[in-house]
N, C-alpha and C positions, 0 to 999 in steps of 0.2 A: 094053562095052568104051565108049561114051559115056563113061561115069563113069570109067574109068581117067582118058582123055581130059581131062576135065576137068579131074578129081582134079591129074594133072598139068602143066595150063596153072594153076588158079588158086597152085599150091607155088615156080610159074616166077612167074608176078605176084608172091607175097609175099615172095619174093627177092631182085627186079629193082625196087621201085617200094618205096620210104620211104614209111615210119607215124607217119599226120599224126599230130602233137597240138598239142595247142589252146596258139597264141599269148597268152598279154597283151600287149593294146596300153596305153601309157600314158594314166590319165587325169590331166585339170588340175582343182583342186583349192583356193578358196582358205582362207586359212587362216583362220584364226576367233582373239580373245585368248585365250577360255578354251577347255578342258577339254573339259567343257558344250557353250560353243557350237558346237564341234567336232563334236563326239558329235552333237546336237542338225540340223546341217550336212551331216550324214553321212545323213542318216536322213530325212533332209526330202527331198537331191539319188536315192536310193531308192525315196522316197513315187511325184516325181515323176517317173522316168522315166531321168534319167540320168545315172546309173550305175548297175550290174548289182549284184547280194546277194553275188556273191565280189565282185566291187570295193569296198562296201564294208567287209565284212570283212575283207578283207587292211587299211581304211582304218584299220578298228576298231581292229584288233589297233595295228597303229603310234601313233592316240591313246593308249588305254590303256596299253602297254609305255613310253609317259612317266607312270606312272601311274594310278591306279585314280582314273575321269575326278572326281567329286564330290571326292574327298578333295583330291583336286592343288589344283583352284581355293579351296580350302576353305583346306588352307593356305599357298598361296600370298599370301590375307590374311590369317587369323592369325601370320604367322610375323613377319611389320613391326612388329604390334601390340604382342605381344612382348616381340618386342625395343626398339619406343619403352619398352614401360616398366618392361622392365628398366635400360637406362639411365637411367630416371626415376630409380628408386630408387638407383642408385650402384652398380648391376652394373658385374664386368668384358668388357669387348669388347663 
C-alpha cells in the first residue's frame, strides 16, 4: 500500500513540476587576430578553468566554421602576396 501511494505521489510530482534542463550561460571572450590565436586562446581558457570544456567546444565550432584554423591563417597571408605578384606581371584583376 505504501509503495502504491509513493508511486502515485511521484507520478503527480512528475506532472506538476517542470523538468529541469541545463541552461547555457553567456560567455564573454576576447577576439584575436587570427584563427590560430583564437583557438590557442580558447584552449588556454579551458586549461586555466575560465570556461568549461563544453563552452570551449561551442567556441571552437564557431571559430572552425569560418574555415580550418591554420589553413585560413595561411590563406589570409598568401592571397594578398599572390594577387600582388599577379598584378606586377600585368594580370587582370
